[in-house]
Each structure stands twice: as structure tokens, then as C-alpha cells.
C-alpha positions in Angstrom: 14.2 -61.8 -3.8 14.1 -60.7 -0.2 17.0 -63.0 0.6 19.1 -61.4 -2.1 18.3 -58.0 -0.7 19.3 -59.1 2.7 22.7 -60.2 1.4 23.3 -56.7 0.2 23.7 -55.5 3.8 27.2 -56.9 3.5 27.8 -55.5 0.1 30.1 -52.5 -0.6 27.3 -51.3 -2.9 24.8 -50.8 -0.1 23.4 -47.4 -0.1 24.8 -44.8 2.3 22.3 -43.1 4.6 22.5 -39.7 2.8 21.6 -41.3 -0.5 18.6 -43.4 0.7 15.2 -41.9 0.1 12.5 -42.0 2.8 10.7 -44.6 0.8 13.8 -46.9 0.6 14.2 -46.5 4.4 10.6 -47.4 5.1 10.2 -50.1 2.4 11.9 -53.0 4.2 10.0 -52.2 7.4 6.8 -52.2 5.5 7.7 -55.5 3.8 8.5 -57.1 7.2 5.2 -56.0 8.7 3.3 -57.2 5.6 4.9 -60.6 6.0 3.9 -60.6 9.7 0.4 -59.7 8.6 0.1 -62.8 6.5 0.3 -64.7 9.8 -2.4 -62.5 11.3 -4.5 -63.1 8.2 -4.3 -66.8 9.0 -5.4 -66.1 12.6 -8.3 -64.1 11.4 -9.4 -67.0 9.3 -9.6 -69.2 12.4 -11.9 -66.6 13.9 -14.1 -66.3 10.9 -14.3 -70.0 10.1 -16.9 -70.9 12.8 -19.3 -68.5 11.1 -19.5 -70.7 8.0 -19.1 -73.9 10.0 -22.2 -73.4 12.2 -24.9 -73.4 9.5 -23.2 -76.4 7.8 -23.3 -78.6 10.9 -26.8 -77.6 12.1 -28.4 -80.5 10.2 -29.6 -78.5 7.2 -27.0 -79.9 4.7 -28.2 -83.4 3.4 -24.8 -84.7 2.4 -23.0 -83.6 5.6 -22.1 -86.6 7.9 -21.7 -84.4 11.0 -24.9 -82.9 12.5 -24.9 -81.1 15.8 -27.6 -79.9 18.3 -27.9 -76.5 19.8 -25.6 -77.2 22.8 -22.8 -78.4 20.5 -23.3 -75.5 18.1 -22.8 -73.1 21.0 -19.5 -74.7 21.7 -18.5 -74.5 18.0 -18.8 -70.7 18.2 -16.9 -70.3 21.5 -14.5 -73.1 22.3 -11.7 -71.6 20.3 -11.9 -68.4 22.3 -11.5 -70.0 25.7 -8.4 -71.8 24.5 -6.6 -68.6 23.6 -5.7 -67.7 27.3 -4.3 -71.2 27.6 -1.9 -70.5 24.8 -1.0 -67.2 26.5 0.5 -69.1 29.4 3.1 -70.8 27.2 3.8 -67.9 24.9 6.7 -66.5 27.0 8.3 -69.9 27.3 8.2 -70.3 23.5 9.0 -66.8 22.3 11.9 -65.6 24.5 14.3 -68.5 24.0 13.8 -68.9 20.2 13.1 -65.4 19.1 10.1 -63.5 17.6 10.7 -64.6 14.1 11.1 -68.3 14.7 8.1 -68.3 17.1 6.0 -66.8 14.4 7.2 -69.4 12.0 6.5 -72.3 14.3 2.9 -71.4 15.0 2.1 -72.0 11.4 2.6 -75.8 12.0 -0.4 -76.2 14.3 -2.5 -73.8 12.1 -1.8 -76.1 9.1 -2.6 -79.2 11.2 -5.9 -77.7 12.3 -7.0 -76.9 8.7 -6.1 -80.5 7.6 -8.0 -81.9 10.6 -11.1 -79.9 9.6 -10.8 -81.1 6.0 -10.5 -84.8 6.9 -12.8 -84.8 9.9 -15.7 -87.4 10.1 -16.6 -87.1 13.7 -17.5 -84.2 16.0 -14.5 -84.6 18.3 -12.2 -83.9 15.4 -14.0 -80.6 14.8 -13.6 -79.6 18.5 -10.0 -80.6 18.5 -9.2 -78.5 15.5 -11.0 -75.5 17.0 -9.0 -76.0 20.3 -5.8 -76.1 18.3 -6.6 -72.8 16.5 -7.5 -71.1 19.7 -4.5 -72.3 21.6 -2.2 -71.4 18.7 -3.8 -68.0 18.5 -2.8 -67.6 22.2 0.8 -68.4 21.4 0.7 -65.9 18.6 -1.0 -62.9 20.3 -0.3 -63.4 24.0 2.3 -61.6 26.0 5.7 -63.0 26.9 4.7 -62.9 30.6 8.0 -64.4 31.8 9.7 -61.1 31.4 8.5 -57.8 33.0 9.1 -55.7 29.9 8.0 -58.0 27.1 4.9 -57.4 24.9 2.7 -59.3 22.4 4.6 -61.6 20.1 3.5 -60.0 16.9 3.3 -56.5 18.3 6.7 -57.0 19.9 8.0 -57.8 16.4 6.5 -54.7 14.9 7.7 -52.5 17.8 11.3 -53.9 17.6 11.8 -53.6 13.8 10.1 -50.2 13.1 11.2 -46.7 13.6 9.0 -44.5 15.8 7.5 -42.4 13.0 6.3 -45.6 11.2 5.4 -47.7 14.3 1.8 -46.4 14.9 0.7 -46.7 11.3 2.2 -50.1 10.8 0.9 -51.4 14.1 -2.6 -50.4 13.1 -2.4 -52.8 10.2 -2.6 -55.8 12.5 -6.3 -55.4 13.3 -7.0 -54.9 9.6 -5.2 -58.1 8.7 -7.2 -60.1 11.2 -10.5 -58.6 9.9 -9.4 -59.4 6.3 -8.8 -63.0 7.4 -12.4 -63.2 8.8 -13.8 -61.6 5.7 -12.0 -64.1 3.5 -13.9 -66.9 5.3 -17.3 -65.2 4.8 -16.4 -64.7 1.1 -15.2 -68.3 0.5 -18.1 -69.7 2.4 -20.5 -68.0 0.0 -19.2 -70.1 -2.9 -17.5 -73.2 -1.4 -18.3 -76.0 1.0 -16.7 -75.6 4.4 -14.3 -78.5 3.9 -13.1 -77.0 0.6 -12.6 -73.7 2.5 -10.6 -75.4 5.2 -8.4 -77.0 2.5 -7.9 -73.7 0.7 -6.9 -72.1 4.1 -3.8 -74.5 4.2 -2.1 -72.2 1.7 -1.8 -69.3 4.2 0.3 -71.0 7.0 2.6 -72.4 4.4 3.0 -69.0 2.7 3.5 -67.3 6.1 6.2 -69.8 7.1 8.0 -69.4 3.8 7.9 -65.6 3.7 9.2 -65.3 7.3 12.4 -67.0 6.2 13.3 -63.9 4.2 12.8 -61.2 6.9 15.3 -60.7 9.7 15.0 -61.4 13.4 14.5 -58.3 15.6 17.8 -56.6 16.5 16.5 -56.2 20.1 16.3 -59.9 20.6 19.6 -60.6 18.8 21.4 -58.1 21.1 19.8 -59.7 24.2 21.3 -63.0 23.0 24.7 -61.4 22.4 24.5 -62.0 18.6 25.9 -58.5 17.8 26.9 -59.1 14.2 23.5 -60.6 13.4 21.9 -57.6 15.1 23.9 -55.2 12.9 22.8 -57.1 9.8 19.2 -56.9 10.9 19.3 -53.2 11.5 21.1 -52.6 8.1 18.4 -54.6 6.3 15.5 -52.8 8.1 16.9 -49.3 7.5 17.0 -49.6 3.7 19.5 -52.3 3.0 22.4 -50.1 3.9 25.9 -50.9 5.0 26.8 -51.9 8.6 28.8 -48.8 9.1 25.8 -46.6 8.5 23.8 -48.1 11.3 26.5 -48.3 13.9 25.2 -45.4 16.0 21.7 -46.9 16.2 23.2 -50.3 17.1 25.2 -48.7 19.9 22.2 -46.8 21.2 20.2 -50.0 21.3 23.0 -51.7 23.2 23.0 -48.8 25.7 19.2 -49.1 26.3 19.6 -52.9 26.8 22.5 -52.5 29.2 25.0 -54.1 26.8 27.2 -51.1 26.3 30.1 -52.5 28.3 30.0 -55.8 26.4 30.6 -54.2 23.1 33.3 -51.9 24.4 31.5 -48.5 24.5 31.2 -46.2 27.6 27.7 -45.5 28.9 28.0 -43.4 32.1 24.6 -41.7 31.6 22.5 -44.8 31.5 20.9 -45.5 34.9 21.0 -48.9 36.4 17.5 -50.5 36.3 16.8 -52.2 39.6 15.9 -55.8 39.6 12.7 -56.4 41.6 12.1 -59.5 43.7 9.1 -61.7 43.0 7.3 -60.3 46.0 8.0 -56.7 44.9 6.7 -57.6 41.4 3.5 -59.0 42.8 3.0 -55.9 44.9 2.9 -53.8 41.7 -0.4 -55.5 40.9 -2.0 -54.4 44.1 -1.5 -50.7 43.4 -4.2 -48.3 42.1 -2.3 -47.7 38.9 -2.8 -51.3 37.9 -6.3 -52.3 39.1 -8.0 -49.1 38.1 -6.9 -49.1 34.5 -7.3 -52.9 34.4 -11.0 -52.4 35.5 -11.5 -49.9 32.6 -9.9 -52.2 30.1 -12.0 -55.1 31.3 -15.1 -53.1 31.1 -14.3 -52.1 27.6 -13.7 -55.8 26.6 -17.1 -56.7 28.3 -18.9 -54.0 26.3 -17.1 -55.0 23.0 -18.4 -58.6 23.3 -21.8 -58.1 25.0 -23.0 -55.2 22.9 -24.0 -57.8 20.3 -21.5 -57.5 17.5 -19.4 -60.5 18.6 -22.3 -62.9 18.5 -23.7 -61.3 15.4 -20.4 -62.0 13.7 -20.3 -65.7 14.8 -24.0 -66.5 14.1 -24.5 -64.0 11.2 -25.6 -66.6 8.6 -28.3 -68.0 10.9 -29.4 -64.6 12.0 -29.7 -63.2 8.5 -31.6 -66.3 7.4 -34.0 -66.1 10.3 -34.7 -62.4 9.6 -35.2 -63.2 5.9 -32.6 -60.8 4.6 -33.5 -59.4 1.2 -30.1 -60.4 0.0 -28.5 -63.9 0.3 -27.5 -64.7 3.8 -23.9 -65.4 2.7 -23.7 -62.2 0.7 -25.0 -60.3 3.8 -22.3 -61.9 5.9 -19.7 -60.8 3.4 -21.0 -57.2 3.5 -20.9 -57.5 7.3 -17.2 -58.3 7.1 -16.5 -55.5 4.6 -18.1 -52.8 6.8 -16.2 -54.1 9.8 -13.0 -53.5 7.9 -14.3 -50.0 6.9 -15.1 -49.3 10.5 -11.6 -50.2 11.6 -10.1 -48.0 8.9 -12.4 -45.1 10.0 -11.3 -45.7 13.7 -7.6 -45.5 12.9 -8.3 -42.3 10.8 -10.6 -40.5 13.1 -9.4 -41.3 16.6 -6.4 -38.9 16.3 -8.8 -36.0 15.6 -11.9 -36.6 17.9 -10.3 -38.8 20.6 -11.2 -42.1 22.1 -14.0 -40.8 24.4 -16.1 -39.3 21.6 -15.5 -42.0 19.1 -16.6 -44.6 21.6 -19.7 -42.7 22.7 -20.7 -42.6 19.0 -19.9 -46.3 18.7 -21.8 -47.5 21.7 -24.8 -45.3 21.4 -25.0 -45.9 17.6 -24.7 -49.7 17.9 -27.2 -49.7 20.8 -29.8 -47.8 18.7 -29.2 -50.3 15.8 -29.9 -53.3 18.0 -32.8 -51.6 19.7 -34.5 -51.1 16.3 -33.8 -54.7 15.2 -35.3 -55.9 18.5 -38.5 -53.9 17.9 -38.7 -55.3 14.4 -38.3 -58.8 15.6 -40.9 -58.3 18.3 -43.5 -56.8 16.0 -42.8 -59.5 13.4 -43.0 -62.2 16.1 -39.6 -63.6 15.4 -38.7 -65.4 18.7 -36.1 -68.0 17.8 -33.4 -68.7 15.1 -35.7 -70.6 12.8 -35.8 -69.5 9.2 -38.5 -72.0 8.2 -41.2 -70.3 10.1 -40.5 -66.8 8.9 -42.6 -65.2 6.2 -41.5 -62.6 3.7 -42.4 -59.0 4.1 -41.6 -55.7 2.5 -39.8 -54.4 5.6 -37.2 -57.2 5.9 -34.5 -54.8 4.8 -34.8 -53.0 8.1 -33.0 -55.6 10.3 -30.4 -56.3 7.7 -29.5 -52.6 7.3 -29.3 -51.9 11.0 -27.3 -55.1 11.8 -24.8 -54.2 9.2 -24.7 -50.6 10.5 -24.1 -51.9 14.0 -21.0 -53.8 12.7 -19.6 -50.6 11.3 -20.3 -48.6 14.4 -18.9 -51.2 16.7 -15.6 -51.4 14.8 -15.5 -47.7 14.7 -14.9 -47.7 18.4 -15.7 -50.2 21.1 -14.3 -53.3 19.3 -10.9 -51.5 18.9 -10.8 -49.4 22.1 -9.7 -52.1 24.6 -6.8 -53.1 22.5 -5.6 -49.5 22.1 -6.0 -48.9 25.9 -4.0 -52.0 26.7 -0.9 -50.4 25.3 -1.5 -47.0 27.0 -2.9 -47.2 30.5 -0.5 -49.4 32.3 2.7 -48.4 33.9 6.1 -49.5 32.5 6.6 -52.1 35.3 3.2 -53.9 34.8 2.5 -53.2 31.1 3.6 -56.6 29.7 1.8 -58.8 32.3 -1.2 -56.5 32.4 -1.5 -56.7 28.6 -1.6 -60.4 28.9 -4.2 -60.4 31.7 -6.2 -57.9 29.6 -6.1 -60.0 26.5 -7.1 -63.1 28.5 -10.1 -61.5 30.1 -11.1 -60.2 26.6 -11.1 -63.7 25.1 -12.9 -65.1 28.2 -15.7 -62.5 27.7 -15.8 -63.5 24.0 -16.2 -67.1 25.0 -19.1 -66.5 27.4 -20.9 -64.1 25.0 -20.9 -66.7 22.2 -21.6 -69.6 24.5 -24.7 -68.2 26.2 -26.1 -66.5 23.0 -28.3 -69.5 22.0 -29.4 -70.1 25.6 -30.4 -66.4 25.9 -32.5 -66.7 22.8 -34.2 -69.8 24.2 -35.0 -68.0 27.5 -35.7 -64.4 26.6 -36.2 -64.8 22.8 -34.4 -63.1 20.0 -36.0 -59.6 20.6 -35.1 -59.9 24.3 -31.5 -60.7 23.4 -31.2 -57.8 21.1 -32.7 -55.5 23.8 -30.2 -56.8 26.2 -27.3 -56.0 23.8 -28.8 -52.5 23.3 -29.1 -51.9 27.1 -25.4 -53.0 27.5 -24.3 -50.4 24.9 -26.3 -47.6 26.5 -25.1 -48.4 30.0 -21.6 -48.8 28.8 -21.6 -45.3 27.2 -22.7 -43.9 30.6 -20.0 -45.7 32.5 -17.2 -44.8 30.1 -18.4 -41.1 30.2 -17.5 -41.0 34.0 -14.6 -43.4 34.1 -12.7 -43.2 30.8 -10.1 -40.4 30.6 -9.1 -39.0 27.2 -5.7 -40.5 26.5 -5.3 -39.6 22.8 -2.0 -37.7 22.3 -1.2 -37.8 26.1 2.2 -39.0 27.3 2.4 -42.4 29.0 3.8 -40.6 32.0 0.8 -38.3 32.3 -1.5 -41.3 31.9 0.3 -43.2 34.6 0.2 -40.2 36.9 -3.6 -39.9 36.3 -4.2 -43.5 37.5 -1.9 -43.0 40.4 -4.1 -40.0 41.4 -1.2 -37.5 41.2 -2.9 -35.5 38.5 -6.0 -35.5 36.4 -6.2 -35.8 32.6 -8.5 -33.4 30.8 -10.9 -34.6 28.2 -9.2 -32.7 25.3 -7.4 -34.4 22.5 -3.7 -33.6 22.3 -3.0 -33.4 18.6 0.6 -32.1 18.6 3.4 -34.7 18.3 4.9 -36.0 21.5 8.3 -37.4 21.9 7.5 -40.1 24.4 10.9 -41.2 25.6 9.4 -43.5 28.2 7.5 -45.4 25.6 10.5 -45.7 23.3 12.7 -47.0 26.0 10.1 -49.5 27.2 9.5 -50.9 23.7 13.2 -51.3 23.2 13.7 -53.7 26.1 13.4 -57.4 25.9 
């Protein structure tokens, strides 16, 4: 169907610009982003799968041939995260030569391999290998193209390069929702099916994503960079409502000007300034300046808070935690509800952040989630629940308290602090460092996630479950204080104003700018390859 539509870009019956409705112009961009989101859905599945894998391999399932101890279990919940930065290192070498679309297609092959390895595994090393493959492939998918100073995340680059400015923000926000839906699907399937059956069912998604990506075009930006001008015109025509090539010629020429290709296609471009090429030494010096290390410190702090406030480990070990606390509802149902409220929190964040700003929404997020974990810690202490051991726990009429507040903490975390660092990554860095800085930010985020999951069981062994939850609560309260002093309000501000703030040339106020801003610097930056 999509292939037939794509062929219409060459048809004399393609709709002219004046006859195309806003819906028709937006529809192909929405379709392309939805196809990309199927890929992110699969990535989210790899993040949610350890949650149902951990209880199945903890020695509580009689017919399961693989049984792991506490140390191995801690690796199950974390090893995939530490492999993501490794994939980041190769992402640029993969994406830039072959294109965004083909790179997104190819990562489905190792995803499919990992799911089959899970299904047929009969030894622990196969489980760990499959987890490493999912993490490494996730790095190839999400990581920045660090070999070029103006590249961006593979999937985010695809969205940025195929969408028009007025649709870009809304469509970009669907990426996080797709990942959360992928995680939620694992919680839901794990409620009714054995983990091997879930792994086999998951094989459908990479096959589907690979197939659907055949029918959407490559980004015109990448095609122009490779001097494939006719293909670039066809791509733009498809994305702008399946129109004729003549109708998109002006947009094509503008993209060529922005990419310095105007002379090659025979159009004059006297107004476009020459972008100087920096030497390797000059590029490295950019990362010693205040406008890099200061925003990088804030982003790193945000990632630290998002993983050590407790929600990351709750997400990974939720089934064991709900079982230990004797949730009044089934531990698998409770985990499904946890995933649902995470999705609702993400939707609320996308909706509310434009009105109340990043500072306020993250104060609410951190203080609220900190209070939730503090209450759960008190309950665990009073009930004398020290370790993750459901067998020694007695029923009581107040066991709804920890379940309610843990689920509330998930909503509050995804309302702000779990989303904040990813939003900041695209805003606070200068044009010259944004791509590489985004990669470094994503890498430190996954490293923090690895350590948070890896040390969780050890922390419970040393300071008990109440002590661990009190630690998470303290991190949230301390984080709210630090962000109050160091996080400027960037919502609605131009990238130029944000960059000047971190250079020390001006100071951003803490008011939310709600009027529309034509951010030329951002548009130009996104258009480069």
C-alpha cells in the first residue's frame, strides 16, 4: 500500500500543493514516524524483558533448567544497559555510510537473533549473550553519529530530517511513548505466558519493523549529502503529501543551500555563509569550554537522579518487590499497572511541560517520588521487611500502602525526572558540540542505569530494603534542591539564549516562554548531516 503511494510521487495525478489538505500533508510524516516507532517498540521490549526474566530464573520455577543466584540475577538486570554505550561507539560508522533507513532496518537482525537465542537457551551464558546483543544493538539504534559534528541520534535524526517544524515536536515525543509501550507489552505478556514463549512472540516485532521500513523513504537530507538528488526529490514529494516533484522544488533547493550543495545543482547561493571546518584540536577544545562542561554536568546530574531515585530498579525488580511486599493484587498485574502509569506519566509530561516548565514539573516529580519511597520505607521498616523474600512475609490489611505508593512513584517519576535529561540533551548544548555531547550524555545515562540496577541487591543485603528505599528518597529530595539552584528554565527559550546562558553572557529567567519561537539556529542545525 505504502509502496503504491510512493510511486505516485512520479504520477501526473499527484496532488498539487494548493489542493492538499493539512491532514494529507501530515499523514505521510505520521506514517513514517509510526513505522520508526515499531522499531522503538522492539527496543522497549528488550528493556522490559529482564523484569519477567528475573523471577523466572531465581530458582522458584520447578521446570526451569536455568537457575541463578543473587549475583547472576544482578547482572541479568543490568548487563544490557552497560552494553548500550559500546554500541554508541559504532553507531556513526554504521549510520552515515548506509543511511538512516537502512541502519534502522539492519538493527532488527541482531534483535531477532537475541530473541531466538533467549527462546532456545539452555545455559546461562546464552542468556547473558542475548542480553548483551540487545544492549549493544540498542546503542546502535539510539546512539549519536559521533563521527560527524552535526549528527544526532539515529532514530531522532530520522524524525528530525523527515518532519516539518510544526510537526517535529509532537512526533518526536512519541519515541519515548513507544519505548514505554514496548516495556509494558513485556509486563503484560509475562503475566500470562512463560518467558520463553514471550521471547518467541517478540520475534514478530523486528520482522514487522524491517518489512515496514521498506515502504518509507530515506531522509532527503542524507540523500542530498550523497548527491542522490532525484531520490531526494522523490523522498520530499512522498513526505509532503504524495505530491509532484515540481511542487517540492523550492524546499529541495533550500535544503541544498543549507547543506552547501547549491552550486552542484546549479542554483546561486550568495547569502549562505561558508561554515568553517575545524581541526581535530579545535574540535577537542570545544569540550573544555564552560558551555559544554556546565550543561553536561546538569544533564549528568539529571540522569543520576532519574536512575537512583528508585524507579529504575523498581521497574527491573518490580515482580520480586511486589511479591515481597505482599501486594493485594497479583504481582504480575501490579507490574502491568506500573507500566501503564509510566505511560500516563509520560503523556502528562509532554502535555504539561509547555505550560508549567521543566523546573516546576521536575520539582513535583522528585519531591513526589521521594515522598512515595519514604512512605514505603517506613512501612517496610515497621513491618520488618528487610530482604526480597516473599516466603517470610505475612498478610496484613495495610499491604495496599506500599503497592499504591510504589505505583504512584512510577507516575511521578515519568512525569518529570525520567524524561528531563533526554529533553535537556537536545537543548542545552551548543551547535558545535550538540551531537557528540548528546552521545556522551546518553552514555553516562546508561552507565548510571547499569550501576543502579547492579548494586540494588547488594544495597538490600547491606542496608536492608527500608534502608534502600530511604536512600532513594534522600536522593530525590537532594536532587530537587540541587536542580533548584542549578537548572535554568529552558522551556520556550531559544537555543541561542540557552547557549549564551551557559557561556555566562546572559542569565535565563525562570519564567516559561509560551509564545511560539522561530528558532532558525535549531532548524539549520537539524538540517545538516
